[in-house]
Wavefront OBJ file of the C-alpha trace (Angstrom):
o trace
v 52.791 -256.317 172.803
v 55.244 -254.320 170.724
v 54.216 -252.870 167.380
v 55.802 -251.077 164.442
v 54.231 -248.627 162.046
v 53.711 -250.144 158.611
v 56.238 -247.733 157.067
v 58.909 -249.197 159.367
v 58.282 -252.734 158.086
v 57.359 -252.334 154.399
v 59.764 -251.238 151.688
v 57.179 -249.322 149.664
v 53.804 -247.879 150.671
v 52.197 -245.836 147.911
v 48.852 -244.644 146.618
v 47.531 -243.764 143.196
v 44.290 -243.295 141.306
v 42.285 -246.316 140.304
v 39.859 -244.276 138.235
v 37.982 -241.130 139.259
v 36.185 -242.784 142.192
v 38.822 -245.086 143.703
v 42.304 -244.908 145.209
v 44.544 -247.941 145.300
v 47.405 -248.656 147.664
v 50.422 -250.885 147.213
v 52.364 -252.242 150.178
v 55.497 -254.031 148.947
v 58.340 -255.913 150.532
v 61.758 -257.161 149.426
v 61.979 -259.656 152.277
v 59.587 -262.612 152.574
v 59.825 -262.740 156.384
v 58.658 -259.116 156.742
v 55.904 -259.655 154.178
v 54.645 -262.730 156.013
v 54.855 -260.908 159.352
v 52.529 -258.188 158.096
v 50.285 -260.589 156.170
v 49.798 -262.866 159.181
v 49.772 -260.255 161.965
v 46.149 -259.157 161.742
v 47.392 -255.569 161.835
v 46.685 -254.802 158.187
v 43.130 -255.822 157.340
v 40.200 -254.242 155.532
v 38.892 -253.198 158.953
v 42.123 -251.484 160.053
v 42.376 -249.696 156.701
v 38.765 -248.518 156.977
v 39.425 -247.253 160.502
v 42.610 -245.422 159.438
v 40.658 -243.567 156.756
v 37.440 -243.038 158.699
v 35.536 -245.186 156.209
v 32.909 -247.858 156.522
v 34.264 -251.328 155.782
v 31.976 -251.393 152.741
v 34.100 -248.618 151.208
v 37.074 -250.977 150.913
v 36.645 -252.097 147.298
v 39.328 -254.768 147.392
v 41.993 -256.141 149.676
v 44.265 -258.963 148.615
v 47.733 -260.459 148.934
v 49.989 -261.038 145.950
v 52.221 -263.841 147.181
v 54.602 -263.928 144.194
v 55.258 -260.186 144.474
v 55.318 -260.087 148.298
v 52.734 -257.302 148.154
v 49.384 -256.304 149.589
v 46.932 -254.374 147.408
v 44.075 -252.305 148.825
v 41.527 -250.182 146.960
v 39.136 -247.738 148.611
v 36.342 -245.478 147.439
v 37.733 -241.949 147.077
v 36.412 -239.519 149.695
v 35.689 -237.122 146.789
v 35.608 -237.833 143.075
v 38.851 -236.999 141.292
v 38.870 -233.300 140.399
v 35.698 -232.501 142.352
v 35.565 -229.367 144.481
v 37.642 -229.996 147.596
v 39.807 -232.729 146.034
v 43.294 -231.799 147.162
v 45.116 -234.643 145.406
v 44.126 -235.037 141.769
v 46.529 -237.960 141.213
v 45.778 -239.834 144.437
v 49.488 -240.043 145.240
v 49.337 -238.458 148.697
v 46.682 -240.604 150.324
v 49.062 -243.255 151.667
v 50.041 -241.520 154.913
v 47.231 -242.930 157.141
v 48.042 -246.391 155.779
v 51.730 -245.975 156.646
v 50.840 -245.281 160.280
v 48.845 -248.487 160.863
v 50.475 -250.409 163.700
v 51.690 -253.937 162.944
v 52.137 -256.328 165.901
v 55.593 -257.851 166.300
l 1 2 3 4 5 6 7 8 9 10 11 12 13 14 15 16 17 18 19 20 21 22 23 24 25 26 27 28 29 30 31 32 33 34 35 36 37 38 39 40 41 42 43 44 45 46 47 48 49 50 51 52 53 54 55 56 57 58 59 60 61 62 63 64 65 66 67 68 69 70 71 72 73 74 75 76 77 78 79 80 81 82 83 84 85 86 87 88 89 90 91 92 93 94 95 96 97 98 99 100 101 102 103 104 105 106
């Protein structure tokens, strides 16, 4: 089965803070067919996100589809609290790379 990395299918994949203990991700599309492909593929799920980040599934705070916006929203527990020792990304804007690499079936 052929696959594509999420960044090859989505128009925008980004991360940002959702408070000091959470990071939220937005996956957005400008084309309904590509959005539905990802939504229905089984490639982007709470389980695949948890695996990409080395988290337990219980650390996925939310995962939902926004049909009107052709978007998928995911929120995870931050590996370290914002600004804590060892936090290399105070704004949470560089955490999207593992998400971008998730493989989406064709």
